[in-house]
C-alpha positions in Angstrom: -33.6 -37.4 23.9 -33.4 -33.7 23.2 -31.8 -31.4 25.9 -34.0 -28.4 26.6 -34.4 -25.7 29.3 -38.0 -26.5 30.1 -41.1 -27.8 28.5 -44.9 -27.7 28.5 -47.4 -30.4 27.3 -51.1 -30.9 27.0 -53.0 -34.2 26.7 -56.6 -33.5 25.8 -59.3 -34.9 23.6 -62.1 -32.3 24.0 -60.1 -29.1 23.9 -57.3 -27.5 22.0 -55.1 -25.3 24.2 -53.3 -22.3 22.6 -49.8 -23.5 23.4 -48.1 -20.4 21.9 -50.1 -18.3 24.3 -49.4 -20.7 27.2 -45.7 -20.6 26.7 -45.3 -16.9 27.1 -44.3 -17.1 30.8 -41.4 -19.4 29.9 -39.9 -17.1 27.3 -36.9 -16.6 29.7 -36.1 -20.3 29.3 -36.2 -20.4 25.6 -32.7 -19.2 24.7 -33.2 -20.2 21.0 -36.9 -19.9 20.9 -39.6 -22.6 21.2 -40.3 -25.8 19.3 -43.9 -27.0 19.1 -44.9 -30.5 18.2 -48.4 -31.9 17.8 -49.3 -35.6 17.5 -52.7 -37.1 18.1 -54.1 -35.7 21.3 -50.7 -34.5 22.6 -49.2 -31.0 22.1 -45.7 -30.3 23.4 -43.7 -27.0 23.6 -39.9 -27.1 24.2 -37.7 -24.3 25.4 -34.7 -24.6 23.1 -31.1 -23.9 24.1 -29.6 -24.9 20.8 -30.7 -26.2 17.4 -34.0 -28.2 17.4 -33.1 -31.9 16.9 -36.7 -33.0 16.5 -36.3 -36.0 18.9 -39.5 -37.4 20.3 -38.5 -37.2 24.0 -36.9 -34.3 25.9 -34.9 -33.8 29.0 -34.6 -30.6 31.0 -31.2 -31.1 32.6 -28.7 -34.0 32.2 -27.9 -37.6 33.0 -24.2 -37.7 34.1 -23.5 -41.4 34.0 -25.6 -42.5 31.1 -24.6 -39.9 28.5 -26.8 -40.3 25.3 -27.5 -43.9 26.2 -31.3 -43.7 26.8 -33.5 -46.8 27.4 -36.5 -48.3 25.9 -39.8 -47.4 27.6 -40.1 -50.8 29.3 -36.8 -50.3 31.1 -37.2 -46.7 32.0 -37.8 -47.2 35.7 -34.7 -49.4 36.0 -32.7 -46.8 34.0 -33.8 -43.9 36.3 -33.0 -45.9 39.4 -29.4 -46.3 38.3 -28.9 -42.8 37.0 -27.0 -39.9 38.5 -28.7 -36.8 37.1 -30.4 -33.5 37.5 -33.5 -33.6 35.3 -37.2 -33.5 34.5 -38.1 -35.4 31.4 -41.1 -36.0 29.1 -41.9 -38.7 26.6 -44.9 -37.8 24.5 -46.9 -40.2 22.3 -50.1 -39.6 20.4 -52.3 -40.9 23.2 -50.0 -41.0 26.2 -47.4 -38.9 28.1 -44.7 -40.2 30.4 -42.9 -37.7 32.6 -40.6 -37.8 35.6 -38.4 -35.7 37.9 -35.1 -36.7 39.6 -35.3 -38.1 43.1 -34.1 -34.9 44.7 -36.3 -32.6 42.6 -33.5 -30.4 41.3 -35.5 -29.3 38.2 -39.0 -27.8 38.5 -42.0 -29.7 37.1 -45.8 -29.2 37.6 -49.0 -30.9 36.5 -52.7 -30.4 36.6 -55.7 -32.7 35.9 -59.0 -31.0 35.0 -62.1 -32.3 33.3 -60.2 -35.1 31.6 -57.4 -32.8 30.4 -53.7 -33.0 31.6 -51.3 -30.1 31.6 -47.5 -30.4 32.4 -45.0 -27.6 32.6 -41.7 -26.5 34.0 -43.3 -23.2 35.1 -46.7 -23.4 36.9 -47.7 -20.1 35.4 -48.1 -21.9 32.0 -50.9 -24.0 33.4 -52.5 -21.2 35.2 -52.5 -19.1 32.1 -54.8 -21.5 30.2 -57.1 -22.0 33.1 -55.9 -25.1 35.0 -56.7 -25.1 38.7 -55.2 -27.2 41.6 -51.7 -27.2 40.1 -49.4 -29.7 41.8 -45.6 -30.0 41.9 -44.6 -33.4 40.5 -43.2 -35.5 43.3 -39.4 -36.1 43.0 -38.5 -39.6 42.2 -41.8 -40.6 40.7 -42.5 -41.8 37.1 -45.8 -40.6 35.8 -47.7 -42.3 32.9 -50.9 -40.7 31.7 -53.5 -41.5 29.0 -56.9 -40.0 28.5 -58.4 -42.7 30.7 -55.6 -43.4 33.3 -53.0 -41.7 35.5 -50.3 -43.9 37.1 -47.5 -43.1 39.4 -44.4 -45.4 40.0 -41.9 -44.3 42.6 -38.2 -45.0 41.9 -34.9 -44.4 43.7 -36.3 -43.6 47.2 -33.9 -42.2 49.8 -33.8 -44.1 53.1 -33.5 -41.6 55.9 -31.8 -43.5 58.8 -28.5 -43.1 60.5 -26.0 -46.0 60.9 -22.9 -46.6 62.9 -19.8 -45.5 61.0 -16.2 -44.6 61.9 -14.6 -41.4 60.7 -11.9 -43.1 58.5 -14.5 -45.1 56.6 -16.7 -42.0 56.2 -13.9 -39.9 54.9 -12.8 -42.6 52.4 -16.3 -43.1 51.1 -17.2 -39.4 50.9 -14.0 -38.6 49.1 -14.7 -41.2 46.4 -18.4 -40.2 46.0 -17.8 -36.5 45.9 -14.8 -36.8 43.5 -16.8 -39.0 41.1 -19.8 -36.6 41.3 -17.6 -33.6 40.4 -15.8 -35.3 37.6 -19.0 -36.6 36.0 -20.5 -33.1 36.0 -17.5 -31.1 34.7 -16.4 -33.6 32.0 -16.1 -32.0 28.6 -17.4 -28.6 29.8 -16.1 -25.2 30.3 -17.2 -24.7 33.9 -17.4 -21.7 36.2 -17.5 -22.2 40.0 -19.3 -19.8 42.3 -16.6 -19.5 44.9 -16.8 -18.1 48.4 -13.8 -19.7 50.0 -15.8 -21.8 52.4 -15.2 -25.5 52.8 -17.9 -26.5 50.3 -16.7 -24.5 47.3 -13.0 -25.0 48.2 -13.5 -28.8 48.0 -15.3 -28.5 44.6 -12.5 -26.2 43.3 -9.8 -28.7 44.3 -11.6 -31.7 42.9 -12.7 -30.1 39.7 -9.2 -28.7 38.9 -7.6 -32.2 39.0 -8.4 -33.1 35.4 -10.2 -29.9 34.1 -9.7 -26.2 33.8 -12.0 -24.5 36.2 -12.7 -20.8 36.7 -13.4 -19.4 40.2 -15.7 -16.4 40.4 -17.0 -14.5 43.5 -19.9 -12.1 43.3 -20.0 -9.7 46.3 -20.1 -6.1 47.4 -16.9 -4.2 48.0 -17.5 -4.0 51.8 -18.3 -7.7 52.2 -16.6 -10.6 53.9 -16.3 -12.4 50.6 -14.5 -9.5 49.1 -11.9 -9.6 51.8 -11.4 -13.4 52.2 -12.3 -15.2 49.0 -9.1 -14.1 47.1 -7.0 -15.3 50.1 -8.8 -18.7 49.9 -8.1 -18.9 46.1 -4.4 -18.1 46.8 -4.3 -21.0 49.3 -5.6 -23.3 46.6 -3.1 -22.0 44.1 -5.9 -20.9 41.8 -6.8 -17.6 40.2 -10.1 -15.8 41.2 -12.3 -13.3 39.4 -14.2 -11.0 41.7 -17.4 -9.4 40.5 -17.8 -6.3 42.6 -21.5 -5.6 42.6 -23.3 -2.4 43.7 -26.8 -1.6 44.9 -28.2 -0.9 41.5 -27.0 -4.2 40.1 -28.5 -6.0 43.1 -31.9 -4.3 42.7 -32.0 -4.9 38.9 -31.3 -8.6 39.5 -33.9 -8.9 42.2 -36.5 -7.2 40.0 -35.6 -9.6 37.1 -36.1 -12.6 39.3 -39.4 -11.4 40.7 -40.8 -11.1 37.2 -40.2 -14.9 36.8 -41.5 -15.9 40.2 -42.3 -14.1 43.5 -39.8 -15.1 46.2 -41.2 -13.9 49.5 -38.3 -13.6 51.9 -35.2 -11.3 51.8 -33.0 -14.4 52.4 -34.4 -16.2 49.3 -34.2 -13.1 47.1 -30.6 -12.5 48.3 -29.4 -16.0 47.4 -31.2 -15.9 44.1 -29.6 -12.5 43.3 -26.1 -13.9 43.8 -26.9 -17.0 41.6 -28.5 -14.8 39.0 -25.5 -12.5 38.7 -23.1 -15.4 38.6 -25.2 -17.1 35.9 -25.4 -14.0 33.8 -21.6 -13.7 34.0 -21.2 -17.3 32.9 -23.3 -16.7 29.8 -21.5 -13.4 28.9 -18.1 -15.3 29.1 -19.2 -18.4 27.2 -19.1 -20.9 30.0 -21.1 -24.1 29.5 -22.3 -24.3 33.1 -22.2 -22.7 36.6 -21.3 -25.0 39.5 -22.4 -24.4 43.0 -22.0 -26.1 46.4 -25.7 -26.2 47.3 -27.0 -29.0 49.6 -23.7 -29.4 51.5 -25.1 -27.5 54.5 -28.1 -29.8 54.8 -26.1 -33.0 54.3 -23.3 -32.2 56.7 -24.8 -29.9 59.3 -23.6 -26.5 58.1 -26.3 -24.2 59.6 -25.8 -22.8 63.1 -29.3 -23.8 64.0 -28.4 -27.5 63.9 -26.1 -26.9 66.9 -29.1 -25.4 68.8 -31.2 -28.5 67.9 -28.4 -30.8 69.0 -28.3 -29.2 72.5 -31.9 -30.2 72.8 -31.6 -33.7 71.6 -29.9 -35.8 68.9 -33.3 -36.9 67.5 -34.3 -33.3 67.0 -31.2 -32.4 64.9 -31.5 -35.6 62.9 -35.1 -34.8 62.1 -34.1 -31.2 61.1 -31.4 -32.5 58.8 -33.6 -35.0 57.1 -36.5 -32.5 56.7 -34.2 -29.9 55.1 -32.9 -32.5 52.6 -36.5 -33.6 51.8 -37.6 -30.0 51.3 -34.6 -28.9 49.3 -36.5 -29.1 46.1 -38.9 -26.4 47.2 -36.6 -24.4 49.5 -33.4 -24.3 47.5 -33.3 -26.0 44.1 -36.4 -24.2 42.8 -34.9 -20.8 43.6 -31.4 -21.5 42.2 -32.6 -23.1 39.0 -35.0 -20.2 38.4 -32.3 -17.6 39.0 -29.9 -19.4 36.5 -32.4 -20.5 33.9 -32.2 -17.4 31.7 -28.5 -17.9 31.2 -26.8 -21.2 31.8 -26.9 -24.8 33.1 -26.5 -25.4 36.8 -24.2 -28.1 38.2 -24.7 -29.3 41.8 -22.2 -32.0 42.8 -23.4 -32.3 46.4 -26.8 -33.3 44.9 -25.5 -36.5 43.4 -28.0 -39.2 44.6 -25.4 -41.7 45.6 -23.6 -39.1 47.7 -26.9 -38.0 49.3 -28.0 -41.6 50.1 -24.7 -42.2 51.9 -24.4 -38.9 53.7 -27.9 -39.2 55.3 -26.8 -42.4 57.0 -23.8 -40.8 58.7 -24.2 -40.3 62.5 -24.6 -36.8 63.8 -21.3 -36.9 65.8 -19.4 -37.0 62.5 -21.1 -33.8 61.3 -21.5 -31.7 64.5 -19.5 -31.2 67.7 -21.7 -29.5 70.3 -18.7 -29.0 72.6 -16.4 -27.1 70.1 -19.2 -25.8 67.9 -17.6 -27.2 64.8 -19.9 -27.9 61.9 -19.4 -30.1 58.8 -16.8 -32.1 60.7 -16.5 -35.0 58.3 -16.4 -32.7 55.3 -13.4 -30.9 56.9 -11.8 -34.3 57.4 -12.3 -35.0 53.7 -10.6 -31.7 52.8 -7.7 -32.5 55.2 -7.3 -35.9 53.6 -7.1 -34.3 50.2 -4.4 -32.0 51.3 -6.2 -28.7 51.5 -4.5 -26.0 53.6 -5.5 -25.8 57.3 -6.6 -22.3 56.7 -9.4 -23.6 54.5 -10.1 -26.8 56.3 -10.8 -24.9 59.6 -12.4 -21.8 58.2 -15.9 -21.0 59.5 -18.0 -19.0 57.1 -21.2 -17.1 57.0 -24.0 -18.1 54.6 -23.6 -16.7 51.0 -26.4 -14.1 51.3 -24.6 -12.5 54.3 -20.9 -13.0 53.4 -21.5 -11.5 49.9 -23.1 -8.3 51.3 -26.2 -8.8 49.2 -28.6 -9.4 52.0 -27.9 -5.9 53.5 -29.1 -4.4 50.3 -32.1 -6.7 49.6 -33.5 -6.4 53.1 -33.9 -2.6 52.6 -35.9 -3.0 49.4 -39.6 -2.8 49.4 
């Protein structure tokens, strides 16, 4: 299965789509150009990141626990159910296409059915460009099988959203194991750069990743920001070196304009986060890193946002529903934005988005995540950090969201 940075495919009997024309919106993904294959009624275009290996199937992303050991078609659902990965994939045949997206939806994937034709793409603009209407996002955790006469969906790896009784010691032990395994699978055999802010999320990743691997910490922020003042102190507490990218208004604006050419992000908050990721990803490419690692999804899993405390004051049910909703919607609210911002430059590694970790974290009771009396958030994650021996100054540090602590939101919110 060939690793790519996106793909598009058409299954049609009556019409020939101009795939070269269709692929133009995905040029930012094709680091080494495009590869186009035609067989029977299927045409596929791949966004290459290295040499074309001419394998039949393609994966946008990675499997972390089944490296290069791909299954037969008959066992694909079983394989995907047991996989830890961040991916969308496609298996084209002369009269059939099979495609899927991981259960959290960390990679983008769209499809459209129209007049007996099927279009699939990593960027919805590809399908729009050749006239498809009613374009849908492929549901995460669903295996699609399409022919000219049929269209089947098979769910796999569903997440059960329900809390269960659990003690703090058991939770800390299990989370430590799950997060450590997730980090090590993702950083193995890679030169990895970590987007570091000094908060509990990135501090844990830095500590775990550095155990058996060389990891580089990088902060992107403005000179007058909170991250500029505090991230170097946090790195010192970990005994690790930090590179600080001091960014100015011109760089922020250039980055936002580049992102908006790929997709329109409506809110200043979304544009600010994407800007930081974009700048970090570009630095990763310029300095020959294999991947950029981020701490995304930790807030949703462990109650990191201040609004969760407000919900908790109203009722436990309300905060549980808010947490579950945010995890379910992460593929549209978070992953899409961050994958888009990094796609022109490098791979993205998201250890908190390991499915085993997510499936366990959603079962933990609210009182292990939030304390309405003290206002402490991410309680259990802080206990994991304490158990791993991180300094108290990091364990207990409260931190603003990245878009604010980096100073980028202040600039973006003033842009037209």
